[in-house]
C-alpha positions, 0 to 999 in steps of 0.5 A: 253657497248660502243662497237663501240668506243671500236671497233674503238680503237682496230682497230686503235691500231692494225694498229699502231702496224703494221705500227710502229713508229707513233707519237701521232699526227700520231695516232690521224690521224689514229684514225680519219681515222678508225672512218670514215671507220672502216670496211676497217680496219678489217683484222682478225677474232678476230676483225670481231667477235668483229664487230659482237658483236658491230652489235648484240648489235646495233640490240638489241634495248632496247627502247621498254622495257625501255620505260615501254610501254609493258605489261607483256605478250608482254614484255615476247614475245619481250624478247624471240625474242630479246634473240633469235636474240642475240644468233644467232648473238653471235654464228656467232661471236664465229664461227669466234673467239672461244675466243671472251669473249664478244660474249661468255658472251652474249651467256650465257646471252641469254640462259634465265636459272636460276642464278645458271646455268648462274653463273656456265657457266660464271665461266667455261668460265672464267677458259677456258679463263685463261687457254688459254690466261692467267689472266687479266693484269693490265698493266703499269698504274695499271688499266686494263681498260686502255687497251681496249683489257682487257675490255671483260675479265673485263666485264665477271668478272663483270657478275660473280659478279652480278650473284653471288649476284643474286644467293645469294652468298653474301660473294663471291660477296664481294670478287669478287667485291674487286678483280675486283676493284683491277684490275680496280681501276677506277671502270669503271663497277661499282663493288662497286654498286654490293658490296654495296648491298651484304654487306647490305644483309650480315648485315656487317655495318663495311664493308659497311661503309668502302666501302662508304669511298672508294668513299669519301662518295659521295653517290649513289642510291646503297649506299642509298638503301643499307644503308636502307636495312642494318639498317632494317636488323639490326633491327635499325628502326629509322636509317632505317627510316632515310636512307629510307628518304635519299633514297627517297629525294636523289634518284629521283623515287627511292621509286616509283621503290621500291614500283612498281618493274619492274624486267627487264633483262637490262645487255647486257653485262654490266650496261647501262650508266646513269646520276648520280642522275637520275631516271635511277640510282635509277631504276637500283639500285632497279633492281639489288637489286631484289633478295635481296628484294624478300628475305626480302619482309617485307622491301618494305611493311614496307617502304610503311607504313613510313610517306610520302613514298608512297605519294612521290612514287605516286607523282613521278608516276603521274608526269611522266605518269607511271602506279600505280598498287595496288598489294595487 
């Protein structure tokens, strides 16, 4: 989430509305002025609340978790501490603006409850916001993401999709993802990634191929992993093996992440940015598939036995200075 960039844009747009009649050049100058001294432009509780969200996310430093240096015990201590800090920051934001969707979204995430309870809380929040502020609007461009003020609601919808997947509601996940892509055709939040995993778990080959075609079959870690899971679930072993080899060759470190899973909570409140074709893309795909992989534990064991897969994973591990743990 680019909270600071969004805050600056929100403040500039609100100030432009107050000033009225600004040319494009005038707005560019205004945007520059807000960027240099944004705090002086905050003049309502709504933006002060969003400012607290922005500062809370800045305080939530994930580096010590993402660099893999923490063992399990220290990770849990760090996680609980970070969630307590996040909860306090977001309560301050909600006190200013009870309808601050991002703060409410993050507050729910900080509660460390089961996926089922978190999903219910997200759905309750969505219903409340729809009743009080109306549905998400696509606007003149046909893409709700083009309106920065719609971003929080879209992030909430995306959280709902992910927790539908996490809680095993796969058909609802697919519907929710397509609804989200209808509102946001540019798919800024990557609903298609979540959808690919749900379709793979449903063994819906036709739906999976249709989703892949929507992205011009460009491929990504979720598609490559999802196809391997899909073929494995369908019992088409040669095709599953080919898909697994594709995942291994096209997604750096993907098989390492598969065979050495690190299930960390990384979404505050959306998927971290990543470079296409990077290890982090592979890592996030495996992370998001965690509940599915737990449901079909034989898949990882089968993958480890395929020619060259464990060797490739161990080589990646060694070259990058990671640890390898023999779980069995």
